[in-house]
DRENMITI-354760 format. One line per field, with one value per residue (C-alpha): residue in three letters; x, y, z; residue number from 1. Coordinates in Angstrom, 2 decimals, m for minus. Layout:
N
type <- (ala  ...)
xx <- (X  ...)
yy <- (Y  ...)
zz <- (Z  ...)
seq <- (NUM  ...)
// end
This chain:
444
type <- (met  ala  thr  ile  lys  tyr  gln  leu  leu  ser  glu  asn  glu  thr  ala  pro  ile  tyr  leu  arg  leu  ser  val  lys  arg  gly  leu  ser  pro  arg  ala  lys  thr  gly  leu  his  ile  asn  pro  lys  asp  trp  gly  thr  lys  ser  phe  pro  lys  thr  asn  ile  asp  ala  asn  lys  lys  leu  lys  ser  asp  leu  gln  lys  leu  glu  thr  tyr  ile  leu  asp  glu  val  asn  asn  ala  asn  thr  lys  gly  glu  thr  ile  asn  thr  ala  trp  leu  lys  his  tyr  ile  asp  leu  his  phe  gly  arg  ile  thr  glu  thr  thr  gln  ser  asp  leu  leu  thr  asp  ala  ile  gln  ser  ile  ile  asp  glu  ala  pro  thr  arg  lys  asn  gly  lys  gly  gly  ile  gly  leu  ser  lys  ser  arg  ile  asn  ala  tyr  asn  ser  leu  lys  asn  ile  leu  thr  asp  tyr  gln  lys  gln  asn  ser  phe  lys  val  lys  asp  val  asn  val  lys  phe  ala  lys  asp  phe  leu  lys  tyr  leu  leu  asn  thr  lys  lys  tyr  gln  lys  ser  tyr  ala  leu  lys  lys  ile  ala  asp  leu  lys  thr  val  cys  asn  asp  ala  ser  phe  tyr  gly  ile  glu  thr  ser  thr  gln  leu  lys  lys  ile  asp  ser  thr  lys  thr  lys  asn  glu  asn  ile  leu  tyr  leu  asn  pro  lys  glu  leu  gln  ala  ile  glu  glu  val  ile  leu  leu  asn  asp  ala  leu  lys  asn  ala  arg  lys  trp  leu  leu  leu  gly  cys  asn  leu  gly  gln  arg  gly  gly  asp  leu  leu  gln  leu  asp  glu  thr  asn  phe  lys  asn  leu  asn  asn  leu  glu  val  ile  gln  leu  lys  gln  gln  lys  thr  gly  lys  asn  val  thr  ile  pro  val  leu  glu  lys  thr  lys  glu  ile  ile  lys  ser  gly  leu  pro  tyr  lys  ile  ser  ile  gln  lys  phe  asn  gln  his  ile  lys  glu  ile  cys  lys  leu  ala  glu  ile  asn  glu  leu  ile  lys  asp  ser  lys  ile  thr  val  ile  glu  lys  gly  lys  gly  asn  lys  glu  lys  arg  lys  ile  ser  gly  ile  tyr  pro  lys  trp  glu  leu  met  ala  ser  his  val  cys  arg  arg  ser  phe  cys  thr  asn  leu  tyr  gly  ile  leu  pro  thr  pro  leu  ile  met  ser  ile  ser  ala  his  ser  ser  glu  lys  met  leu  leu  asn  tyr  ile  gly  lys  asp  ser  leu  asp  phe  ala  gln  gln  ile  ala  asp  phe  tyr  thr  leu  gln  ala  leu  lys  asn  lys  lys  glu  pro  gln  leu  asn  val  ile  lys  lys  arg  ile  lys  ser  lys  leu  glu  lys  tyr  gly  phe)
xx <- (0.00  1.39  2.13  2.99  5.29  6.04  9.60  11.71  15.23  16.32  16.68  15.93  13.09  11.11  11.93  10.24  7.94  8.68  6.28  7.82  5.70  6.56  4.99  7.05  10.56  13.00  10.37  10.03  9.97  10.13  9.12  8.56  4.96  5.50  4.54  6.91  7.10  9.41  10.99  10.08  6.41  6.88  5.38  6.80  4.24  5.32  2.67  2.64  1.82  m1.64  m0.70  m1.69  m4.44  m1.97  m0.53  m4.01  m4.76  m1.37  m2.00  m5.42  m3.87  m1.31  m3.95  m6.03  m2.94  m2.20  m5.69  m5.46  m2.03  m3.01  m6.12  m3.95  m1.57  m4.50  m5.51  m1.91  m1.77  m5.00  m3.78  m0.29  1.33  4.96  5.22  8.40  9.51  8.24  4.85  4.65  5.60  3.01  0.14  1.16  0.98  m2.33  m3.82  m2.91  m4.09  m0.63  m1.03  m3.77  m3.32  m2.55  m0.93  2.23  2.22  1.53  3.54  6.50  9.03  7.78  8.22  11.84  12.33  10.96  13.77  16.35  14.98  15.04  18.48  20.31  17.94  17.18  18.57  21.32  22.54  25.28  22.73  23.52  21.72  22.13  22.27  25.67  26.48  26.45  22.92  21.66  23.24  21.55  18.10  18.78  19.79  16.60  14.46  16.13  15.76  12.08  11.40  12.77  10.90  7.46  7.65  4.35  2.84  2.90  3.26  2.02  3.51  0.62  1.45  4.64  3.52  5.16  4.39  5.67  8.91  9.42  8.79  11.06  13.80  13.56  13.91  17.00  18.62  17.58  17.13  19.52  21.99  22.76  24.48  22.16  23.58  23.04  19.53  18.54  19.91  17.55  14.61  15.65  15.83  12.37  10.95  12.62  10.95  7.52  7.96  9.05  6.01  3.70  4.80  3.27  m0.07  0.43  m1.21  1.14  0.53  m0.37  2.27  5.13  6.65  6.58  8.85  12.18  15.29  17.61  21.27  22.76  25.67  29.05  29.95  33.19  35.49  38.48  41.47  45.24  46.49  49.83  51.67  50.42  51.30  54.79  55.04  53.96  56.63  59.35  58.49  61.02  59.43  61.34  58.66  58.55  54.79  54.33  56.68  54.62  51.34  52.79  53.54  49.91  48.66  50.74  49.87  46.17  46.20  47.83  45.48  42.11  40.68  38.69  40.64  39.26  40.39  43.70  44.88  44.19  46.62  49.51  51.80  48.97  47.18  50.08  49.80  51.51  48.96  50.15  53.46  51.60  52.04  48.68  46.99  43.77  41.27  37.61  36.03  34.40  31.58  30.53  31.79  33.32  36.60  39.11  42.35  44.86  48.07  51.26  52.62  56.07  54.83  53.45  56.76  58.62  56.41  56.87  60.46  61.54  58.61  54.91  53.91  52.96  49.27  47.60  44.00  41.99  41.69  45.49  45.78  43.33  45.19  48.64  47.78  46.45  49.81  51.72  49.72  50.22  53.99  53.81  52.15  48.93  47.23  44.76  41.57  38.67  34.93  33.85  32.69  34.56  33.48  33.35  32.39  29.63  28.30  24.61  24.46  24.73  28.08  26.55  28.56  27.67  29.63  28.44  29.84  30.20  30.48  33.12  36.35  39.34  42.98  42.98  45.18  42.51  40.03  42.23  40.83  41.10  38.50  41.01  42.92  40.17  38.94  42.45  42.97  39.67  39.97  43.60  43.14  39.77  40.26  43.64  42.58  39.35  36.50  35.70  39.30  39.03  35.72  37.25  39.66  37.47  34.54  31.93  28.79  28.07  29.62  26.96  28.14  31.78  31.09  29.08  31.87  34.46  32.10  31.93  28.87  27.66  29.92  32.94  31.51  31.14  34.77  35.97  33.98  35.35  38.91  38.33  37.13  39.94  42.43  40.73  40.83  44.54  45.14  43.29  45.26  48.47  49.51  52.74  50.78  49.69  53.13  52.88  49.56  50.97  53.89  51.55  49.41  52.53  53.87  50.61  50.52  54.11  53.23  51.00  53.33  51.55)
yy <- (0.00  3.40  5.94  9.63  11.58  15.31  16.43  19.57  19.36  22.91  25.15  28.35  30.54  29.64  25.94  24.04  21.19  17.91  15.01  11.55  8.80  5.26  2.83  m0.28  m1.25  0.62  2.99  6.17  9.24  12.66  16.06  19.61  20.51  24.18  25.09  26.56  26.95  28.22  25.11  26.42  26.00  22.38  19.73  16.37  14.38  15.67  18.39  22.09  23.10  24.61  27.55  30.16  30.31  30.24  26.95  25.47  26.18  24.81  21.57  21.27  21.78  19.07  16.63  17.22  16.71  13.44  12.10  13.18  11.61  8.30  8.17  8.82  6.05  3.64  4.95  4.60  1.00  0.27  1.97  0.50  3.95  4.29  6.05  8.09  11.59  13.18  11.46  12.73  16.32  16.27  15.27  17.67  20.51  19.21  19.15  22.76  23.94  24.99  23.06  21.30  18.17  20.30  23.54  24.68  25.96  29.68  29.91  32.24  29.81  27.05  29.34  29.88  26.15  25.52  27.61  25.78  22.37  23.31  24.97  22.36  22.90  26.61  29.15  31.28  34.82  33.59  32.10  28.55  25.97  25.57  28.18  28.83  27.72  31.35  31.90  28.72  29.86  33.25  31.62  29.29  32.32  34.17  31.20  30.90  34.63  34.59  31.56  33.47  36.62  35.06  33.05  31.16  32.94  31.48  34.34  33.78  35.10  37.55  39.08  40.64  44.22  47.61  47.55  43.97  44.93  48.01  46.05  43.24  45.74  47.30  43.82  43.13  46.44  46.90  43.37  41.32  44.24  43.59  46.16  48.24  46.76  43.17  43.94  45.40  42.30  40.21  42.44  42.01  38.22  38.31  40.08  37.50  34.70  36.32  37.02  33.42  32.12  34.19  32.08  29.09  30.85  31.89  35.18  38.10  41.57  44.34  46.41  44.01  46.20  49.22  47.59  49.42  47.25  49.68  49.27  52.11  54.05  52.96  55.48  53.97  53.22  51.35  51.27  51.64  54.81  54.94  56.35  53.51  50.91  52.37  52.05  48.40  47.76  49.32  47.98  45.44  42.02  39.21  36.55  34.58  34.14  37.91  38.48  36.04  37.70  41.12  39.88  38.71  42.06  44.17  41.86  42.11  45.91  45.85  43.29  44.37  40.90  39.50  37.59  34.20  34.70  36.34  33.56  30.89  32.38  30.22  29.92  28.54  31.90  33.67  33.70  35.34  36.59  38.45  39.20  40.65  39.09  38.77  37.06  35.22  33.97  33.18  34.95  32.59  34.94  36.26  33.53  36.28  35.76  38.51  39.34  41.58  42.91  42.04  45.52  46.51  46.84  43.30  41.99  43.81  42.26  38.69  38.95  36.46  34.18  33.97  33.85  30.43  29.74  30.48  30.46  33.67  33.47  33.47  36.24  38.45  37.76  38.48  41.70  43.20  42.53  43.86  47.10  47.48  47.16  49.66  52.08  52.46  53.82  56.40  56.29  55.19  55.12  51.69  48.32  45.11  41.57  40.92  37.78  38.53  36.39  35.40  33.63  29.96  29.78  30.67  33.02  34.95  37.10  40.63  43.66  46.34  50.00  52.14  54.06  51.79  52.06  51.40  48.30  46.54  46.78  45.18  42.19  40.75  43.15  46.00  44.73  45.19  48.43  49.92  49.10  50.70  53.75  54.58  54.32  56.08  59.31  58.10  55.17  55.42  53.93  51.18  49.90  49.69  47.84  45.37  44.27  44.60  43.04  45.46  45.14  48.87  52.25  52.77  49.65  50.70  54.22  52.94  50.45  53.21  55.82  58.15  60.06  62.40  65.18  63.10  62.71  66.48  66.94  64.49  66.32  69.69  68.34  66.95  70.27  72.14  69.81  70.25  74.03  73.92  71.71  74.15  77.09  75.04  76.68  75.52  74.47  71.41  69.90  70.35  68.49  65.73  65.30  65.04  62.40  60.49  60.58  59.13  56.39  55.40  54.86  51.99  50.57  51.99)
zz <- (0.00  m1.01  1.73  1.73  4.02  3.89  4.49  4.94  3.54  4.33  7.38  5.43  6.68  3.55  3.33  0.48  1.51  m0.28  m0.80  m0.60  m2.12  m1.02  m3.51  m2.87  m1.85  m4.07  m5.47  m3.40  m5.68  m4.06  m5.44  m4.26  m3.52  m4.39  m0.80  1.77  5.54  8.26  9.88  13.34  12.36  11.29  13.57  14.60  12.58  9.17  9.05  9.97  13.53  13.71  15.93  13.31  10.67  7.75  8.99  9.47  5.82  4.79  6.69  5.06  1.60  2.27  3.51  0.36  m1.78  0.02  m0.70  m4.36  m4.98  m3.36  m5.59  m8.66  m7.59  m7.67  m11.12  m12.35  m11.19  m13.03  m16.23  m15.99  m15.82  m14.68  m11.35  m10.94  m9.94  m13.18  m12.70  m9.13  m10.07  m12.88  m10.58  m7.82  m10.36  m11.72  m8.22  m7.52  m10.94  m12.03  m15.24  m17.14  m19.19  m22.26  m21.07  m19.30  m15.71  m15.30  m12.05  m12.30  m10.80  m13.11  m16.12  m15.07  m14.55  m18.02  m19.52  m17.40  m18.43  m22.12  m21.93  m24.07  m27.02  m26.74  m29.21  m27.70  m28.33  m30.66  m33.06  m32.00  m29.87  m26.14  m23.37  m21.82  m18.30  m17.15  m18.51  m16.84  m13.57  m13.97  m14.31  m11.37  m9.31  m10.34  m9.36  m5.94  m5.29  m6.29  m4.09  m1.09  m2.11  m2.52  0.73  0.95  m2.04  m5.53  m7.99  m11.51  m14.73  m15.13  m11.71  m13.11  m13.67  m13.02  m9.28  m8.92  m10.70  m8.50  m5.29  m6.43  m7.35  m3.87  m2.38  m4.48  m3.55  0.08  1.44  m0.69  m0.92  m4.59  m6.77  m8.95  m12.17  m10.94  m9.67  m13.05  m14.78  m12.65  m13.68  m17.33  m16.85  m15.27  m18.35  m20.59  m18.63  m18.97  m22.68  m23.19  m21.30  m23.52  m26.52  m24.75  m24.39  m20.77  m19.83  m19.11  m17.70  m20.14  m18.32  m19.06  m21.79  m19.47  m16.87  m16.93  m16.89  m18.64  m17.77  m15.77  m17.23  m15.92  m13.24  m11.99  m14.91  m13.52  m15.85  m15.79  m17.48  m19.36  m16.33  m14.12  m16.75  m16.86  m13.06  m13.32  m15.97  m13.83  m10.37  m9.07  m8.54  m6.83  m7.20  m10.48  m10.21  m9.99  m12.94  m14.98  m13.96  m14.84  m18.32  m18.68  m17.35  m19.75  m22.62  m21.73  m21.64  m25.07  m26.64  m25.18  m24.45  m21.53  m18.90  m19.92  m23.55  m22.65  m20.34  m22.98  m25.51  m26.70  m29.72  m31.89  m31.74  m33.45  m37.26  m40.22  m42.76  m45.84  m44.10  m41.13  m37.68  m35.96  m33.02  m33.86  m31.29  m30.82  m27.86  m25.39  m24.42  m27.83  m30.16  m32.34  m34.21  m33.47  m35.29  m33.48  m35.04  m33.16  m32.52  m31.32  m27.75  m27.87  m29.20  m26.43  m23.72  m24.99  m26.26  m23.58  m24.40  m23.65  m19.98  m18.64  m18.06  m14.73  m13.52  m13.61  m9.80  m9.43  m12.02  m10.10  m6.86  m8.31  m10.14  m6.91  m5.29  m8.32  m8.35  m4.62  m5.06  m7.95  m5.48  m7.43  m4.34  m5.70  m3.62  m5.81  m5.13  m6.36  m5.09  m4.41  m3.64  0.09  1.99  4.48  7.31  7.13  10.49  11.48  9.69  6.30  4.12  1.00  m1.45  m2.13  m3.89  m1.23  m2.29  m0.66  m1.16  m1.71  m2.83  m6.56  m6.28  m4.16  m7.04  m9.69  m11.59  m15.09  m16.57  m16.16  m19.22  m21.80  m20.25  m20.14  m23.81  m24.87  m22.63  m23.38  m27.15  m27.36  m29.29  m30.61  m32.77  m34.79  m32.76  m35.34  m35.06  m31.27  m31.66  m34.13  m31.39  m28.29  m30.24  m28.92  m31.03  m31.22  m30.48  m27.81  m25.99  m26.24  m25.00  m22.03  m21.28  m20.98  m19.53  m22.51  m23.71  m26.44  m25.14  m26.11  m29.61  m29.78  m28.72  m31.38  m34.07  m32.91  m33.00  m36.49  m37.88  m36.15  m37.82  m41.20  m40.83  m40.05  m43.08  m45.34  m43.99  m44.08  m40.84  m39.16  m36.05  m38.02  m37.60  m33.84  m33.76  m35.98  m33.60  m30.62  m32.33  m33.43  m29.86  m28.51  m31.12  m30.41  m26.76  m27.85  m30.47  m33.52)
seq <- (1  2  3  4  5  6  7  8  9  10  11  12  13  14  15  16  17  18  19  20  21  22  23  24  25  26  27  28  29  30  31  32  33  34  35  36  37  38  39  40  41  42  43  44  45  46  47  48  49  50  51  52  53  54  55  56  57  58  59  60  61  62  63  64  65  66  67  68  69  70  71  72  73  74  75  76  77  78  79  80  81  82  83  84  85  86  87  88  89  90  91  92  93  94  95  96  97  98  99  100  101  102  103  104  105  106  107  108  109  110  111  112  113  114  115  116  117  118  119  120  121  122  123  124  125  126  127  128  129  130  131  132  133  134  135  136  137  138  139  140  141  142  143  144  145  146  147  148  149  150  151  152  153  154  155  156  157  158  159  160  161  162  163  164  165  166  167  168  169  170  171  172  173  174  175  176  177  178  179  180  181  182  183  184  185  186  187  188  189  190  191  192  193  194  195  196  197  198  199  200  201  202  203  204  205  206  207  208  209  210  211  212  213  214  215  216  217  218  219  220  221  222  223  224  225  226  227  228  229  230  231  232  233  234  235  236  237  238  239  240  241  242  243  244  245  246  247  248  249  250  251  252  253  254  255  256  257  258  259  260  261  262  263  264  265  266  267  268  269  270  271  272  273  274  275  276  277  278  279  280  281  282  283  284  285  286  287  288  289  290  291  292  293  294  295  296  297  298  299  300  301  302  303  304  305  306  307  308  309  310  311  312  313  314  315  316  317  318  319  320  321  322  323  324  325  326  327  328  329  330  331  332  333  334  335  336  337  338  339  340  341  342  343  344  345  346  347  348  349  350  351  352  353  354  355  356  357  358  359  360  361  362  363  364  365  366  367  368  369  370  371  372  373  374  375  376  377  378  379  380  381  382  383  384  385  386  387  388  389  390  391  392  393  394  395  396  397  398  399  400  401  402  403  404  405  406  407  408  409  410  411  412  413  414  415  416  417  418  419  420  421  422  423  424  425  426  427  428  429  430  431  432  433  434  435  436  437  438  439  440  441  442  443  444)
// end
């Protein structure tokens, strides 16, 4: 005879309630009921305590579910259906009206789970099939955050309107203490989930398009300027690991690639095309093929050979120490990842805003940003983009913290130069020398 037992497998304040169905020896599937409770309100007989009205209703819901599932077990045995975890999850959702026999669940967390389940066959941003590990992690994170946020509620896709988004954003910023950029990414992911659900016929809010998830402009642009790069080149390092990391850092600031792509470079990436030495690579994040000329500065950095490979974690750790030794101590208003205590020995990483010495904020992203920032206004923007692989000028300008005023300055400089050319004034030679001096700094 089949039996049912409810279980809590978490000590979180909003612990999910699991249903374990024992059919016979060796067959005991278990699935989430979609209901949650604070463990302190859980009784010793696998049901909620009835000390408050909400728990009385919860106990009643669980008792009704138990009766329903046991009836369906009998029906399954009669029909010869296979009883497993998927079967159990299906009938739990049917009981609570989350799905019908022909439609997908309209619960928000189920809509997220649907994307996660279909990740291997979904179209990705590169035009291929299969979501990346980072995207899957982002949806898992969103689901976990929403589960904590909704507590014993069960929000539906159609509940996501402007007010819901504003309240959820406040929760992300004030309760979870997330950075504004990360919180807005979660709102954008939430809209994606709802739009995806609408393709399956699930009702969405008429306000969905009005929910603002616009990225904020980069306010703190962390990069190494030419003077700081010179200090890094000249600082005396006694540790071979630091010398190796310095070579990666200088190479990265000269090549403009993300840390993950930079640290994978080896001799096979160096080619000779039409008598031009280049570095060719395929970016992991975008899937774009990039060709970078091997300039004199690059040759100087690797004249004693390419640096040996290290993990990005070690790279981030070493470049902080290098920049500290190079006395890159300017106080910067920014945020850095800090481990915070959550109680009961639980720890969580958060970006904490503050004012820090610049060396403390160093990480692999400084390479690409230094390249783009230092060369902006020197090299034509399309050439920078061809190496950094930004999809648009708008993206590049936001990345390095530039705006329309910088465009205006470039246009003004262009017309000034044209006027000097037309007048053939001697000052033109002075300007040419200045531009040539800047270009030579970067090996052009």
